[in-house]
Kinemage of the C-alpha trace (Angstrom):
@kinemage 1
@onewidth
@group {chain A} dominant
@subgroup {mainchain}
@vectorlist {calphas} color= white
{ca met a 1} P -53.020 -39.480 -55.852
{ca ser a 2} L -50.630 -38.558 -58.608
{ca arg a 3} L -50.975 -39.331 -61.862
{ca ile a 4} L -48.022 -38.864 -63.256
{ca gly a 5} L -46.708 -40.486 -60.577
{ca arg a 6} L -48.928 -44.167 -60.587
{ca asn a 7} L -47.755 -44.912 -64.554
{ca pro a 8} L -45.342 -46.881 -64.458
{ca val a 9} L -42.120 -45.835 -66.794
{ca val a 10} L -41.632 -47.998 -70.073
{ca met a 11} L -37.896 -48.886 -70.939
{ca pro a 12} L -37.439 -50.143 -74.309
{ca glu a 13} L -35.359 -52.855 -75.642
{ca gly a 14} L -31.645 -51.955 -74.996
{ca val a 15} L -32.418 -49.710 -71.461
{ca ser a 16} L -31.612 -51.056 -68.329
{ca ala a 17} L -31.779 -49.761 -64.704
{ca gln a 18} L -30.471 -50.668 -61.456
{ca val a 19} L -31.897 -49.250 -57.859
{ca asp a 20} L -28.459 -48.928 -55.141
{ca gly a 21} L -30.510 -47.289 -51.387
{ca asn a 22} L -31.025 -44.355 -52.430
{ca gln a 23} L -30.125 -43.707 -55.786
{ca ile a 24} L -31.104 -44.886 -59.806
{ca thr a 25} L -28.721 -45.396 -62.400
{ca val a 26} L -30.884 -45.961 -65.829
{ca lys a 27} L -28.085 -47.970 -68.813
{ca gly a 28} L -28.500 -47.542 -72.880
{ca pro a 29} L -26.657 -46.803 -75.612
{ca leu a 30} L -26.296 -43.456 -75.455
{ca gly a 31} L -24.702 -43.815 -71.565
{ca ser a 32} L -25.364 -44.087 -68.249
{ca leu a 33} L -27.432 -41.275 -65.986
{ca thr a 34} L -28.282 -41.029 -62.453
{ca gln a 35} L -30.334 -40.104 -59.795
{ca lys a 36} L -31.283 -39.631 -56.055
{ca phe a 37} L -34.794 -39.509 -54.492
{ca asp a 38} L -36.167 -39.722 -51.129
{ca ser a 39} L -39.495 -40.580 -49.972
{ca val a 40} L -40.137 -42.994 -53.034
{ca glu a 41} L -39.333 -46.765 -53.415
{ca ile a 42} L -38.568 -47.282 -56.605
{ca asn a 43} L -39.077 -50.609 -57.850
{ca val a 44} L -37.851 -52.143 -61.609
{ca asp a 45} L -39.435 -55.195 -63.180
{ca asn a 46} L -38.575 -56.787 -65.992
{ca asn a 47} L -39.249 -53.476 -68.394
{ca thr a 48} L -40.904 -51.031 -66.323
{ca ile a 49} L -40.485 -48.866 -63.414
{ca thr a 50} L -43.324 -48.355 -60.598
{ca leu a 51} L -42.887 -45.620 -58.361
{ca thr a 52} L -44.953 -45.843 -54.707
{ca arg a 53} L -44.867 -43.340 -52.347
{ca lys a 54} L -43.685 -44.109 -48.790
{ca asn a 55} L -47.335 -42.353 -46.906
{ca asp a 56} L -49.063 -39.530 -48.475
{ca asp a 57} L -47.709 -36.179 -47.346
{ca asn a 58} L -48.509 -32.943 -49.815
{ca glu a 59} L -44.763 -33.162 -50.072
{ca ile a 60} L -44.352 -36.094 -50.422
{ca lys a 61} L -47.266 -36.851 -53.356
{ca ala a 62} L -45.351 -34.114 -55.115
{ca lys a 63} L -42.279 -35.666 -55.294
{ca his a 64} L -43.976 -38.209 -56.385
{ca gly a 65} L -44.883 -37.419 -59.848
{ca leu a 66} L -41.378 -35.996 -60.277
{ca tyr a 67} L -39.310 -38.249 -59.499
{ca arg a 68} L -41.691 -40.571 -62.219
{ca ala a 69} L -41.467 -37.705 -64.520
{ca leu a 70} L -36.612 -37.442 -64.002
{ca ile a 71} L -36.356 -41.276 -64.686
{ca ala a 72} L -38.747 -40.850 -67.637
{ca asn a 73} L -36.246 -38.090 -69.071
{ca met a 74} L -33.311 -40.516 -68.077
{ca val a 75} L -34.692 -43.404 -69.978
{ca lys a 76} L -35.591 -41.301 -73.177
{ca gly a 77} L -31.791 -39.750 -72.400
{ca val a 78} L -30.319 -42.885 -72.577
{ca lys a 79} L -32.466 -44.724 -75.629
{ca glu a 80} L -32.349 -40.935 -77.993
{ca gly a 81} L -31.195 -38.187 -76.192
{ca phe a 82} L -32.425 -34.537 -76.315
{ca val a 83} L -32.215 -31.501 -79.116
{ca lys a 84} L -32.196 -28.316 -78.702
{ca asn a 85} L -32.248 -25.347 -81.643
{ca leu a 86} L -31.271 -21.976 -81.361
{ca val a 87} L -31.247 -20.124 -84.026
{ca ile a 88} L -29.093 -16.197 -84.185
{ca lys a 89} L -30.898 -13.532 -86.087
{ca gly a 90} L -28.951 -9.847 -87.256
{ca val a 91} L -26.824 -7.968 -88.797
{ca gly a 92} L -23.696 -9.424 -87.727
{ca tyr a 93} L -24.601 -12.241 -85.396
{ca lys a 94} L -23.183 -15.466 -86.179
{ca ala a 95} L -22.129 -18.710 -84.071
{ca asn a 96} L -19.004 -20.657 -84.547
{ca lys a 97} L -17.615 -24.424 -83.470
{ca ser a 98} L -13.266 -23.749 -82.638
{ca gly a 99} L -12.621 -26.806 -80.616
{ca asn a 100} L -14.387 -27.573 -77.633
{ca lys a 101} L -15.920 -23.684 -77.459
{ca leu a 102} L -18.831 -22.126 -79.087
{ca val a 103} L -17.596 -18.552 -80.358
{ca leu a 104} L -20.783 -16.127 -81.031
{ca asn a 105} L -21.006 -12.630 -82.069
{ca leu a 106} L -23.329 -10.956 -80.899
{ca gly a 107} L -22.911 -6.994 -81.599
{ca phe a 108} L -21.227 -6.679 -78.316
{ca ser a 109} L -17.234 -5.947 -79.477
{ca his a 110} L -15.809 -8.829 -78.007
{ca pro a 111} L -17.009 -12.115 -79.173
{ca ile a 112} L -18.688 -14.851 -76.198
{ca glu a 113} L -16.996 -18.199 -76.012
{ca val a 114} L -18.952 -20.948 -74.321
{ca val a 115} L -17.315 -23.647 -72.544
{ca glu a 116} L -18.807 -27.031 -74.064
{ca pro a 117} L -20.226 -29.121 -71.026
{ca glu a 118} L -19.004 -32.446 -70.028
{ca gly a 119} L -21.979 -34.724 -72.081
{ca ile a 120} L -23.058 -32.262 -74.499
{ca lys a 121} L -22.203 -31.295 -77.619
{ca ile a 122} L -22.844 -28.076 -79.578
{ca glu a 123} L -22.830 -28.064 -83.516
{ca cys a 124} L -23.057 -24.895 -85.961
{ca pro a 125} L -24.576 -26.356 -89.294
{ca thr a 126} L -24.870 -22.628 -90.679
{ca ala a 127} L -24.013 -19.247 -88.821
{ca thr a 128} L -26.819 -18.925 -87.544
{ca asp a 129} L -28.204 -22.387 -86.292
{ca ile a 130} L -27.018 -23.969 -83.186
{ca lys a 131} L -28.270 -27.725 -81.963
{ca ile a 132} L -27.095 -28.601 -78.443
{ca thr a 133} L -27.420 -32.853 -78.017
{ca gly a 134} L -27.536 -34.869 -74.663
{ca ile a 135} L -28.613 -37.765 -72.714
{ca asp a 136} L -29.026 -34.709 -70.138
{ca lys a 137} L -32.215 -33.247 -70.278
{ca gln a 138} L -31.837 -30.546 -67.748
{ca lys a 139} L -28.656 -30.429 -68.968
{ca val a 140} L -29.441 -29.767 -72.187
{ca gly a 141} L -32.282 -26.708 -71.411
{ca gln a 142} L -29.050 -24.268 -69.277
{ca leu a 143} L -26.730 -24.465 -71.635
{ca ala a 144} L -29.134 -23.433 -74.548
{ca ser a 145} L -31.115 -20.830 -71.810
{ca asn a 146} L -27.897 -19.643 -70.896
{ca ile a 147} L -26.973 -19.218 -74.832
{ca arg a 148} L -30.179 -17.551 -75.602
{ca asp a 149} L -30.071 -15.313 -72.662
{ca phe a 150} L -26.764 -13.884 -73.875
{ca arg a 151} L -28.640 -11.253 -76.491
{ca pro a 152} L -32.679 -11.799 -75.909
{ca val a 153} L -34.820 -11.563 -78.681
{ca glu a 154} L -35.865 -7.859 -79.204
{ca pro a 155} L -39.024 -7.339 -79.734
{ca tyr a 156} L -38.905 -4.353 -82.803
{ca his a 157} L -36.624 -6.185 -85.279
{ca gly a 158} L -36.800 -9.766 -83.647
{ca tyr a 159} L -33.013 -9.636 -83.880
{ca gly a 160} L -30.458 -11.673 -81.013
{ca val a 161} L -31.226 -15.602 -79.974
{ca arg a 162} L -33.901 -17.318 -79.989
{ca tyr a 163} L -35.247 -21.049 -80.189
{ca asp a 164} L -36.752 -22.134 -83.817
{ca asp a 165} L -39.858 -22.860 -82.492
{ca glu a 166} L -40.366 -20.158 -80.135
{ca val a 167} L -42.751 -17.336 -81.070
{ca val a 168} L -41.658 -13.382 -80.760
{ca ile a 169} L -44.545 -11.279 -80.606
{ca arg a 170} L -43.154 -8.024 -82.755
{ca lys a 171} L -44.381 -4.489 -81.677
{ca gln a 172} L -45.364 -2.199 -84.199
{ca gly a 173} L -42.659 0.636 -83.330
{ca lys a 174} L -43.322 4.266 -83.974
{ca thr a 175} L -46.069 5.708 -86.154
{ca ala a 176} L -45.309 9.687 -85.145
{ca gly a 177} L -44.468 12.024 -88.455
{ca lys a 178} L -46.305 9.657 -90.101
{ca gly a 179} L -49.178 10.921 -92.128
{ca lys a 180} L -49.589 14.036 -91.424
{ca lys a 181} L -49.304 16.620 -94.295
């Protein structure tokens, strides 16, 4: 029995959900999201959403918790939204916003341009900070990961793009020739 799937999803004030066939639509103050599902039954009561399995197959048990987590993320997204913050560190590394594009200078011979996807907002409060916001948790996280992959953090100096809460374990580096007389 899925411990996650059994928990009801409580909808805050201003959020509504509607089930239509095999998809659920959640609407809130920031927008609306739709998710298709199978092998579970979704019931929407006053301000709670509950999920029940159709049978006890292992695959359906796994999907039970998955769909509950996806619906909980949808409810949180349309009410509060999701934010990912990235930090750029390195000599000459910077980011700026030009129209609907994020322009990154990360030590390559050319700037990298990232087009702002629909439903996602990119901000650059400073030249070394990037703030990605949106209502879809998966899209926000994927865009942040894609930007981070342009220049991952290297372990010797810590140069590169990283999440603001990411811990970078630094390597010591070479010590050959030091201390010999």
